N, C-alpha and C positions, 0 to 999 in steps of 0.2 A: 273498539270498533269491530263490527262484524264484516267479514269479507265473504260474500256469497259466491258460490261457484255455480256455473251453469254448464251442464254437460248435455249435449244433444246427441242422441243416438238416431241415426237416420239424418235427414237434412230437410231444411226448408229453403233450398237454394233456388235461385232464379235460373230457369232454363230458357234460353233465348232472352228476349228483352222484356217480356211481360207476363210470363206464366211461372208459377212457383210449383215446386214438387209438392204433391198432395199427400205427404206423410205428416199430418199435423202433430205438433209437439205442444204439450201443455205443461205449464209451470204450476206446481201445487204448493200452497202455503201450509207446509207441515210444521212450521215453528222450529225453534232452536237455531243453531248455527249451521244450517245446511239447506240444500235446495233439492227438491224432487222434481224431475222432469219425466213425463210419460209421453212416449212417441208411438203413435199407432202405425202399424205396418201398411204397406201399399195394398196388400190383399185384404186388409181389415180383419184378419183372423187372429192377430196377436198385437200386443203392445209391450214395448220395452220400457221398463222403469229404471231410472238411475237416480240414486241418492248420493249426492256429493257433500261431504262435510266441509265446512268453512275452515279458515286458518286457525280460529280459536280452538279447534279440536284436532289440529294436525293434518287437515286435508284427508284425502282418501274417500272411501265410500263403498257403496255396493250397488249391484244391479241384479235385476230379475226379469223374467218374462211373465206376462199375464196373457191368458188366452181368452178368446171371445166365448161367452157362454152360448151354447147351442140354443137357437130360437130367440136369442136376445142380442141383437146386433149392437146395442148401445151399452153392453156390460162386459167387462173384462175382469177375470179373477186369476189370482196366483195360487200356487200350491199351498201357501201359508195364509190364505184367506184375505189377502188384500184385494180390494175391489176398486176399479176405476170405471166411472160412468160419464163419457163425454156427451155433451148436449149442445150442439152448435159451437160457439166460441168459448163456452165455459164447460165446467164439469165438476165432479166430486171424486175425491179419493178417500177411501175408508180403510182403516186398519185398527189394530187393537187400541191405539191411542185416541181414536175418534174419527170424525169426518172433517175433511179439509177442502176448501174451495180451490178450483183450478181454473186457469185462463190460458187461452192459446198464446203461444209465443209468436210475436210479430217480428219479422226480420227487416231491418232498415233497408229501404230501397225496393222492397217488394211492391208490386202493383197489384196485389191480390189480397182479398179479405177471405179468411178461412171460415167456413160455415159448417164444419164437419158434422155430418149426420142430420142436417136440417131437411125436413120433408118438403118435397116439391112435386109438381105435376106438370106435364107438358100440355100445351094447347095444340100440339101437332106441328111438325116441321122437321127441318134438317138437323142431323147430328154431324159435327165436323171433328177433324183430327186436332184442331187448335182453335184458339179464340179469335176467329175472324173469317170472313167470306173467302179470303185467299187460301185457306186451308182446305184440304180434300174433304169431300163429303164421304163419311164412313157409314152412314145409315140414315134412317128416318125414325122419328118417334111419333106414334099415333097420339091423337088427343086423348087425354085421361091417363097416360102412362105415368106411373109413380117413379120418381127418381129421388136420390139424395143429392141435395145441393151441397157440394163440397167447397167450392171456391168461387168468389165473385172476382172476375178479372176486370180491371178498370180500363178496358178498351171499349169505348162507347160507339155504338152503331145505331143511327136513327133514335137516339135518346135512351138506349138501353145498353147495359154492360153485357159481357159474355160470362157464362158460368161453366165451370167444370162440374159435370154430374156423374154420378155412379148409378148404374142400373141395377134393379133388384136381382136380375139373373146373372149379374157380374159384368165386368167391363166398365169403361168410362168413355166419355166424349165431352164435347163442348157444344153448348146450346145457347143461342142468343136469348137474353132476358125478356125480349118482347113476345116470346112464345112459351114463357114459363109462368107458373103461379105458385104461391105458397099457401096451401090450405089453412095453415095456422096463422098466416099473415106475418107482418113485421120483418120481411126480408126486402131490403132496399134493392131496387133494380128489377123486380118481377111484379106481376099483378097480385094484389092481396086476395082477390076472389077468384075462384076457379070456375065460377058459373057463368 
């Protein structure tokens, strides 16, 4: 019997009752009696990789840092040529052994769906400090502003959930799904068309 170890660097903890920390962690299927978890940093400039050996190989493991490739926000590389490429709730990990699929780690009880790096666009409206109208207004987003949809928060207001978004110029906030669209489509809780 294989005993898999899961080690999270960073966290996907619940802050308050309905928002989760937006440091997405991905479990990659690298084979063998071990588990590889890659956790992207809050500033998105690096990702921590942890390989934990299972009990069949005595436990233990190793860790390393991967840095974001300049000009390529969806690509992280290590000094030894490992590559991690997140894309929404999935991703790929490449090393000298080949390419492995990765999926985001869901934490029981979270009321959020992680959409790390999914392209979105605002239809114009308010940006808030948290997922709801009771949170402070921290800015406004003009129609057509590109954002990364990071998290869908299952707090529904007038038929749409709230989203944690990251702006191209840095920083993040929360925007109601009724004023968001996904140019590539297929994001539940926003409009498929931006026109």
